[in-house]
TORKOL-159330 format. One record per residue (C-alpha): residue in one letter; x, y, z. Coordinates in steps of 0.2 Angstrom, whole numbers, padded with zeros to 4 digits, always signed. Example, Ala and Ser with C-alpha at 12.3 -4.5 7.8 and 13.67 -1.06 7.14 Angstrom:
residues 2
A+0062-0022+0039
S+0068-0005+0036
end
This chain:
residues 288
M-0002-0001-0002
M+0005+0019-0007
P+0012+0029+0010
A+0003+0043+0014
M+0009+0062+0013
D+0008+0079+0015
L+0004+0092+0004
V+0010+0110+0005
I+0003+0120-0005
Q+0011+0141-0004
S+0013+0156-0010
A+0013+0175-0006
D-0005+0177-0004
L-0011+0159-0003
P-0031+0160-0006
T-0044+0152+0002
G-0051+0146-0016
A-0034+0139-0016
V-0033+0127-0001
D-0054+0122-0005
A-0048+0118-0023
F-0029+0105-0017
R-0041+0099-0003
V-0056+0092-0015
A-0045+0087-0031
C-0032+0077-0020
V-0043+0072-0007
A-0036+0077+0012
G-0040+0071+0025
R-0036+0085+0035
V-0032+0105+0033
Q-0021+0116+0041
R-0018+0131+0038
R-0005+0145+0039
L-0004+0165+0034
N+0005+0157+0018
S+0004+0141+0017
A-0008+0127+0019
R-0003+0107+0022
L-0013+0093+0019
S-0014+0078+0026
D-0015+0057+0020
I-0012+0063+0002
R-0012+0047-0010
D+0006+0053-0017
D+0001+0044-0032
A+0004+0050-0051
D-0014+0054-0054
T-0011+0065-0039
R+0004+0075-0044
R-0006+0081-0059
A-0021+0087-0051
A-0005+0096-0039
A+0004+0104-0054
A-0011+0110-0064
L-0017+0119-0046
S-0001+0124-0043
A+0001+0132-0061
Y-0020+0140-0057
W-0017+0146-0044
K+0000+0153-0044
C+0007+0144-0030
D+0020+0132-0024
A+0012+0114-0019
A+0028+0102-0013
F+0025+0081-0008
V+0034+0079+0011
A+0034+0066+0022
P+0022+0069+0037
G+0036+0070+0053
L+0050+0077+0045
R+0060+0089+0055
L+0072+0101+0051
A+0083+0096+0064
D+0085+0078+0055
F+0095+0089+0044
R+0113+0096+0049
L+0117+0108+0035
L+0110+0124+0022
A+0120+0123+0007
L+0116+0139-0004
D+0120+0147-0020
M+0123+0166-0021
D+0117+0173-0037
S+0101+0174-0042
T+0098+0162-0023
L+0101+0171-0008
I+0103+0191-0018
D+0091+0193-0030
I+0107+0199-0042
E+0122+0190-0056
S+0135+0199-0046
L+0146+0196-0061
D+0133+0204-0073
E+0131+0221-0061
L+0149+0223-0060
A+0149+0222-0080
A+0139+0234-0083
Y+0147+0246-0071
A+0162+0241-0080
G+0153+0245-0096
K+0152+0227-0105
G+0134+0222-0098
A+0127+0215-0112
E+0145+0205-0119
V+0145+0195-0100
A+0128+0194-0097
A+0125+0183-0114
I+0135+0173-0108
T+0134+0171-0090
E+0112+0169-0095
A+0120+0151-0106
A+0131+0147-0095
M+0115+0146-0082
R+0106+0134-0094
G+0120+0122-0096
E+0120+0126-0114
I+0142+0131-0110
A+0147+0114-0105
D+0163+0122-0097
Y+0156+0133-0082
K+0177+0138-0079
E+0181+0143-0097
S+0165+0153-0097
L+0170+0162-0081
R+0189+0167-0086
R+0180+0176-0104
R+0167+0185-0095
V+0180+0190-0080
A+0193+0194-0093
M+0180+0206-0101
L+0185+0217-0087
A+0205+0216-0087
G+0207+0237-0081
A+0193+0243-0075
D+0192+0248-0056
A+0193+0236-0042
A+0181+0249-0035
L+0166+0246-0044
L+0163+0229-0033
A+0160+0238-0019
R+0145+0248-0030
V+0140+0234-0036
Y+0137+0226-0015
D+0131+0244-0009
E+0119+0252-0023
K+0113+0231-0032
L+0111+0216-0019
R+0099+0213-0012
L+0097+0196-0003
N+0081+0189-0009
P+0063+0188+0001
G+0066+0176+0016
A+0085+0172+0016
G+0090+0183+0035
D+0074+0172+0040
L+0078+0155+0032
I+0096+0156+0038
R+0091+0164+0057
A+0077+0147+0057
C+0092+0135+0052
K+0104+0141+0064
A+0091+0139+0077
A+0085+0122+0072
G+0105+0119+0076
L+0112+0117+0056
K+0127+0124+0049
T+0128+0135+0036
L+0137+0135+0018
L+0137+0148+0004
A+0143+0142-0011
T+0145+0152-0026
G+0157+0153-0044
G+0153+0172-0039
F+0169+0181-0029
T+0175+0182-0012
F+0171+0201-0009
F+0155+0199-0010
T+0153+0179+0001
E+0163+0186+0013
R+0153+0199+0017
M+0138+0188+0017
K+0147+0178+0030
Q+0148+0196+0038
R+0129+0199+0036
L+0123+0183+0039
G+0133+0170+0050
F+0137+0159+0037
D+0149+0144+0044
F+0159+0141+0030
T+0159+0150+0009
R+0166+0144-0005
S+0172+0157-0021
N+0180+0161-0034
E+0197+0177-0032
L+0198+0191-0041
Q+0215+0198-0045
V+0217+0214-0040
V+0233+0225-0044
D+0235+0241-0041
G+0215+0243-0040
R+0213+0238-0054
L+0205+0222-0062
T+0218+0212-0069
G+0204+0202-0080
Q+0212+0186-0074
V+0200+0176-0059
S+0205+0158-0050
G+0199+0148-0036
P+0202+0149-0019
D+0225+0152-0013
G+0225+0153-0029
G+0217+0134-0035
E+0204+0127-0048
I+0192+0138-0052
V+0175+0134-0039
D+0162+0125-0053
A+0146+0113-0053
A+0161+0102-0045
G+0168+0113-0031
K+0153+0117-0027
A+0147+0099-0022
Q+0163+0096-0015
A+0162+0111-0003
V+0147+0101+0002
R+0155+0087+0002
D+0169+0096+0013
A+0155+0104+0025
C+0145+0091+0029
A+0164+0080+0034
E+0168+0093+0044
I+0153+0093+0055
G+0152+0073+0055
C+0137+0067+0045
A+0134+0062+0027
T+0129+0073+0013
S+0110+0067+0013
R+0107+0077+0029
S+0113+0090+0020
I+0097+0105+0014
V+0104+0110-0004
I+0095+0127-0014
G+0104+0135-0031
D+0095+0140-0048
G+0104+0138-0062
A+0113+0120-0071
N+0132+0124-0061
D+0120+0120-0045
L+0117+0102-0052
Q+0132+0094-0044
M+0125+0100-0024
L+0109+0100-0027
K+0111+0078-0031
L+0119+0076-0013
A+0106+0084-0005
G+0092+0074+0006
L+0082+0089+0003
S+0085+0098-0014
V+0079+0114-0019
A+0078+0124-0036
Y+0073+0140-0032
R+0065+0152-0047
A+0075+0140-0055
K+0082+0138-0075
P+0070+0122-0081
V+0083+0109-0082
V+0086+0114-0064
A+0068+0114-0056
Q+0065+0098-0067
Q+0079+0090-0057
A+0076+0099-0040
A+0066+0086-0025
Q+0057+0104-0024
S+0055+0120-0031
L+0050+0138-0026
N+0044+0151-0038
H+0030+0157-0027
S+0036+0160-0012
P+0050+0168-0003
L+0067+0157+0003
D+0060+0153+0017
G+0047+0143+0010
V+0056+0127+0015
L+0053+0131+0034
A+0034+0125+0028
W+0037+0107+0024
F+0045+0106+0043
D+0032+0099+0057
end
């Protein structure tokens, strides 16, 4: 007999009509309503129910997640997030390039890489950074001060995970200038990112990984998850990993709970859960 599941539906403003529609179509045994979410219990997890939930979530513009009853946040040990377009609402390299007068050229490569159309992420990053040779390094601070914003719910998610005993990791193909500030601002336990070379206050157009090593790409982000879990002393299956682009897929596959946030289709298709309408702390609604 197929085990019963809970179905959590949520959005920034979840209407009562949506809850009623899910309750009837998915034959819920019980409904617990919260402010912007609802948990429907005793749901049959079969193909018909999943098709109905997908159709309703598209119609009502809400997120729908099948979750095991009794799942607790404290069952996990690590929260790992991508940075650009996941934790923060920009692609930091694109914004830096725009200030340097190379915005269109760099953004086109970034978009193709995030869709998975450029297989060699390291080469795509080198090509983009090379376009910035000679730019004033002070533009990094301008991007941070004028453009960078946390995505909604980011702070609440991290605080809740820390309160539940989880460690936190920021793993990105982006740059140390930003990850160090995110670490100070949000209290990340671990970071993994790339380093832009600066000489005499100017970007040289060169980029490297941590301590001058290999550039952090998809494999490097996955290794960051493995390393953090090893330091904590847990399996990667006890991690929650959140990302949006193709270079997040390897670390998402390691997770016990993989989450696609406003993700490219290739990522949404492979992650266990998706947040397309809810803020980042919508993750918390999935736990009892």
